[in-house]
C-alpha positions as CSV (number, residue, x, y, z in Angstrom):
1,M,-0.5,17.6,-17.7
2,Q,2.4,20.2,-17.0
3,E,5.9,19.6,-17.1
4,F,6.5,19.2,-12.6
5,K,9.2,17.9,-10.5
6,V,8.6,15.2,-8.3
7,C,10.9,14.1,-5.5
8,G,10.7,10.6,-3.3
9,I,11.9,10.8,-0.4
10,Q,13.6,7.6,0.9
11,I,13.5,7.9,4.8
12,A,14.0,4.9,7.6
13,S,11.0,5.8,10.8
14,K,11.5,5.3,13.9
15,P,9.5,2.3,15.0
16,N,5.6,3.8,16.6
17,D,8.1,7.7,17.2
18,I,4.8,9.8,15.7
19,K,6.5,12.9,16.9
20,Y,9.9,12.1,15.8
21,N,9.0,10.9,12.3
22,L,7.1,14.6,12.0
23,E,10.4,15.8,12.7
24,K,12.0,13.9,10.4
25,I,9.6,14.6,7.7
26,R,10.3,18.1,8.4
27,Y,14.0,18.1,8.0
28,W,13.8,15.9,4.7
29,A,10.9,18.1,3.2
30,K,13.0,20.8,3.6
31,K,16.0,19.1,2.5
32,A,14.6,18.0,-1.0
33,H,13.0,21.7,-1.6
34,E,16.4,23.4,-0.9
35,E,18.1,21.2,-3.3
36,F,15.2,20.6,-6.0
37,H,12.4,22.7,-5.5
38,P,9.7,20.0,-6.5
39,E,5.9,20.8,-6.8
40,L,5.6,17.3,-5.4
41,M,6.8,15.2,-2.7
42,V,5.9,12.0,-2.0
43,F,6.8,9.4,1.6
44,P,7.2,6.1,1.9
45,E,3.9,4.2,3.4
46,T,2.7,4.5,7.0
47,V,6.5,6.9,7.7
48,T,4.8,8.5,10.9
49,T,5.4,4.8,12.5
50,G,6.7,2.2,10.1
51,F,4.7,-0.9,8.6
52,S,4.0,-3.3,11.1
53,P,3.6,-2.1,14.3
54,N,4.3,-5.2,16.7
55,M,2.0,-4.7,19.4
56,P,-1.8,-5.3,20.2
57,L,-4.3,-3.8,18.0
58,E,-6.2,-1.7,20.9
59,D,-2.7,0.0,21.5
60,F,-2.1,0.6,18.1
61,Y,-5.7,1.6,17.8
62,N,-4.8,4.6,20.5
63,L,-1.5,5.5,19.1
64,V,-2.5,6.4,15.7
65,E,-4.6,9.4,14.8
66,P,-7.4,10.4,12.5
67,V,-7.3,12.0,9.4
68,P,-7.5,15.4,9.7
69,G,-5.7,14.9,12.8
70,P,-2.2,16.6,14.6
71,S,-0.3,15.1,11.9
72,T,-1.8,16.1,9.3
73,E,-1.9,19.7,11.0
74,V,1.9,19.5,10.7
75,V,2.4,18.5,7.6
76,G,-0.3,20.6,6.1
77,K,1.8,23.6,7.5
78,L,4.9,22.1,6.0
79,S,3.2,22.1,2.5
80,K,2.3,25.9,2.8
81,E,6.2,26.7,3.7
82,L,7.5,24.7,1.2
83,G,4.7,25.5,-1.5
84,A,4.7,21.9,-2.5
85,Y,2.1,19.4,-2.6
86,I,2.9,16.3,-0.4
87,V,2.0,12.6,-0.1
88,F,1.7,11.7,3.4
89,P,1.4,8.2,3.9
90,T,0.4,7.2,7.5
91,Y,-2.3,4.9,9.5
92,E,-5.4,6.7,9.9
93,K,-7.8,5.8,12.9
94,G,-11.3,5.1,12.0
95,S,-14.3,5.9,13.7
96,R,-15.6,2.9,14.8
97,E,-13.0,1.0,17.8
98,K,-9.9,-1.1,16.5
99,V,-10.6,0.5,12.6
100,I,-7.0,1.5,11.3
101,Y,-6.6,2.5,7.9
102,N,-3.4,2.3,5.9
103,S,-3.8,5.8,4.2
104,A,-1.8,8.1,2.1
105,V,-3.3,11.9,2.7
106,L,-2.8,14.0,-0.6
107,I,-1.8,17.9,1.4
108,G,-1.8,20.8,-1.2
109,P,0.1,24.6,-0.5
110,R,-3.3,26.5,-0.7
111,E,-5.8,23.7,-0.7
112,G,-4.7,21.7,2.5
113,I,-5.8,18.1,2.9
114,I,-7.0,17.8,-0.7
115,G,-8.2,14.1,-0.4
116,K,-6.8,10.7,0.7
117,Y,-6.7,6.9,-0.3
118,R,-7.0,4.0,1.7
119,K,-5.5,1.0,0.8
120,T,-7.5,-1.8,-1.0
121,H,-5.5,-4.9,-1.1
122,L,-4.3,-5.7,2.3
123,F,-1.1,-7.7,2.4
124,P,-1.8,-10.5,4.1
125,T,-0.2,-10.0,7.4
126,E,-2.1,-6.9,7.6
127,R,-5.4,-7.8,7.7
128,L,-7.4,-8.7,10.6
129,E,-8.0,-11.7,9.7
130,G,-4.4,-13.0,9.4
131,G,-3.8,-11.6,12.8
132,G,-2.8,-7.9,11.5
133,W,-4.5,-4.5,12.4
134,S,-5.5,-2.6,9.1
135,T,-9.1,-2.6,7.0
136,A,-9.2,-2.5,3.3
137,G,-10.5,0.6,1.9
138,S,-12.8,0.5,-1.0
139,E,-12.1,3.8,-3.5
140,A,-9.6,4.7,-5.8
141,P,-10.0,8.6,-6.1
142,V,-8.0,10.7,-8.8
143,F,-6.8,13.6,-7.8
144,D,-6.3,16.7,-10.1
145,L,-3.8,18.9,-8.9
146,G,-3.8,21.1,-12.0
147,F,-0.3,20.5,-13.1
148,A,-1.3,16.7,-13.2
149,R,-3.7,14.1,-12.0
150,I,-2.8,12.0,-9.6
151,G,-3.4,8.3,-8.6
152,I,-2.4,6.7,-5.3
153,M,-1.7,2.8,-4.4
154,I,0.1,1.5,-1.5
155,C,3.1,-1.3,-1.5
156,Y,1.1,-4.4,-2.1
157,D,-1.8,-2.7,-4.1
158,G,0.7,-2.3,-7.3
159,D,0.6,-6.1,-7.9
160,F,-3.0,-5.7,-8.8
161,P,-3.5,-4.3,-12.4
162,E,-6.8,-3.8,-12.0
163,L,-6.5,-1.3,-9.9
164,S,-4.4,0.8,-11.6
165,R,-6.0,0.6,-14.8
166,E,-8.9,1.8,-13.0
167,M,-7.3,5.1,-11.9
168,A,-6.3,5.2,-15.8
169,L,-9.4,5.0,-17.1
170,L,-10.6,7.7,-14.7
171,G,-8.0,10.2,-16.2
172,A,-4.6,9.5,-14.0
173,E,-1.5,11.0,-15.5
174,V,0.4,10.1,-12.2
175,M,0.7,6.9,-10.2
176,V,2.7,7.4,-6.8
177,R,3.4,4.1,-5.0
178,P,4.5,4.7,-1.4
179,S,5.7,1.4,0.0
180,A,7.2,-0.4,2.4
181,L,8.1,-3.7,0.2
182,L,9.6,-6.8,1.7
183,R,9.5,-8.5,-1.3
184,S,12.9,-8.8,-4.0
185,F,14.0,-5.4,-5.5
186,D,13.3,-7.6,-9.3
187,I,9.6,-7.8,-8.0
188,W,9.3,-4.1,-7.0
189,A,10.8,-3.1,-10.2
190,L,8.6,-5.4,-12.4
191,T,5.6,-4.0,-11.1
192,N,6.8,-0.7,-11.4
193,S,7.4,-0.9,-14.6
194,A,4.8,-2.9,-15.4
195,R,1.8,-0.4,-13.8
196,A,3.4,2.1,-16.1
197,Y,3.6,0.6,-19.4
198,D,0.1,-0.9,-18.8
199,N,-1.2,2.1,-18.8
200,H,1.0,4.4,-20.5
201,V,1.6,6.7,-16.8
202,Y,4.4,7.8,-14.7
203,V,4.8,5.7,-11.7
204,V,6.7,7.0,-8.7
205,G,7.6,4.3,-6.5
206,V,8.6,5.2,-3.3
207,N,9.9,2.0,-0.7
208,A,11.0,2.7,3.1
209,V,14.5,1.7,4.1
210,G,15.4,0.3,7.7
211,P,13.9,-1.9,10.3
212,D,10.0,-1.3,11.9
213,A,9.0,-2.4,15.3
214,A,8.9,-6.2,13.8
215,G,12.6,-6.2,12.9
216,N,11.4,-5.9,9.1
217,Y,14.3,-4.4,6.7
218,Y,13.4,-2.9,3.8
219,F,15.9,-1.8,0.9
220,G,14.4,1.3,-0.8
221,H,15.4,1.5,-4.3
222,S,12.7,3.9,-4.9
223,M,12.2,4.6,-8.5
224,V,10.3,6.7,-11.1
225,V,9.0,4.4,-14.3
226,S,7.9,6.5,-17.5
227,P,4.8,5.5,-19.2
228,I,7.2,3.7,-21.8
229,A,8.9,1.8,-18.9
230,Q,11.8,3.8,-19.2
231,K,13.4,4.3,-15.6
232,L,14.2,7.7,-14.6
233,A,15.4,7.6,-11.3
234,Q,16.6,5.0,-9.1
235,A,17.6,5.6,-5.1
236,R,19.7,2.9,-3.0
237,G,19.4,1.4,-0.3
238,T,19.8,4.7,2.2
239,E,18.2,7.4,3.0
240,E,18.1,9.6,0.3
241,I,16.1,12.1,-2.1
242,M,15.8,11.1,-5.8
243,M,14.3,13.8,-8.2
244,S,12.8,13.5,-11.6
245,T,11.1,15.8,-14.2
246,L,8.2,14.8,-15.9
247,S,7.2,15.7,-19.2
248,P,3.9,16.6,-20.6
249,D,4.5,14.6,-23.6
250,P,5.9,11.1,-23.0
251,I,4.8,8.4,-25.7
252,K,5.6,10.1,-29.2
253,Y,8.3,7.2,-29.2
254,V,8.1,3.8,-28.9
255,S,11.4,3.6,-26.6
256,F,13.7,6.2,-25.1
257,G,16.9,7.0,-27.6
258,T,14.8,6.3,-30.7
259,N,13.0,8.3,-33.1
260,T,10.7,5.3,-33.9
261,P,7.0,6.9,-33.7
262,M,4.7,4.9,-31.3
263,I,1.4,4.2,-33.0
264,F,-0.7,2.4,-30.1
265,D,-2.3,3.2,-26.4
266,H,-2.9,0.2,-24.4
267,I,-6.2,2.0,-22.9
268,E,-7.8,3.1,-26.2
269,D,-6.7,-0.6,-27.8
270,R,-8.5,-3.0,-25.2
271,N,-10.9,-5.4,-26.1
272,I,-13.2,-5.4,-23.6
273,G,-15.6,-7.8,-24.6
274,V,-13.0,-10.2,-23.7
275,Y,-12.9,-9.8,-20.4
276,K,-16.2,-11.5,-19.4
277,N,-14.6,-12.8,-16.2
278,I,-12.2,-10.1,-15.3
279,L,-14.7,-9.1,-12.3
280,K,-15.4,-12.6,-10.8
281,E,-13.4,-14.3,-7.9
282,G,-10.9,-16.9,-8.1
283,K,-8.0,-18.5,-7.2
284,C,-4.6,-19.0,-8.6
285,P,-4.1,-22.5,-10.3
286,F,-1.1,-23.2,-8.3
287,E,-1.3,-23.4,-4.1
288,P,1.0,-20.9,-1.9
289,A,2.7,-22.4,1.2
290,R,-0.2,-21.1,3.4
291,R,-3.2,-19.4,2.6
292,I,-4.8,-16.4,4.6
293,P,-8.6,-16.2,5.3
294,Y,-9.5,-13.1,2.9
295,Q,-12.8,-11.3,4.3
296,R,-14.1,-9.5,1.9
297,N,-15.9,-6.0,2.1
């Protein structure tokens, strides 16, 4: 990895108004470029519409766009104009009727669309069987940008250590986490820090602010966490840009502000013979208030 700057651009989407939100993305991306000149910009989850559409599935399917499509074309031109890579989270219209993916598209200034990640762990209310609108993805790609290898997880994905571990084993050095997280700040901070420290990677968590179409309010507080769980940047609960410069040599010392050498590696030090049941289905020993059926792929 090379040293580079990343900006988390924390903005409020106007519910279900794709054209308006694309203009807002353009404005804030240009502002980030003028202020910080980052190599990588990351927007919140489903930034073109907001998270919850609050409309029938068939209507929402007719609203959202395929990838590639008109919105990715706009962001592709913006990426080229600014000379920056952009993680562009958006709902993606599937090729089959009423199939919608919660996706994040990685776009480069020379390459255009490099690839996309489709959210693999859907929040219960987002799942079709929970009365929602999204279909889960089934892959966890890692993208090599030359200056860094990037993995993507979206919001609820970050609660699952297995997903980030998969990407770390594929060589990810930085994991970006576009989010529209509705749980507590403590859960947000904990999971970002844990996934960074579990795998000795950077985590760039970019959370939405403001309301969506269903009246859910998002609290922001986007953050960058280092591979030794040091918080390097944090936004507030309003629209703003956070920036961090990521070092290519982040685990020489066991803690920030000390010269105590780090002599362990969570990836290398795994005792994989112990994990006999890790890929078996199961349930938590405690009961939630309600279980929403889970139709697995």
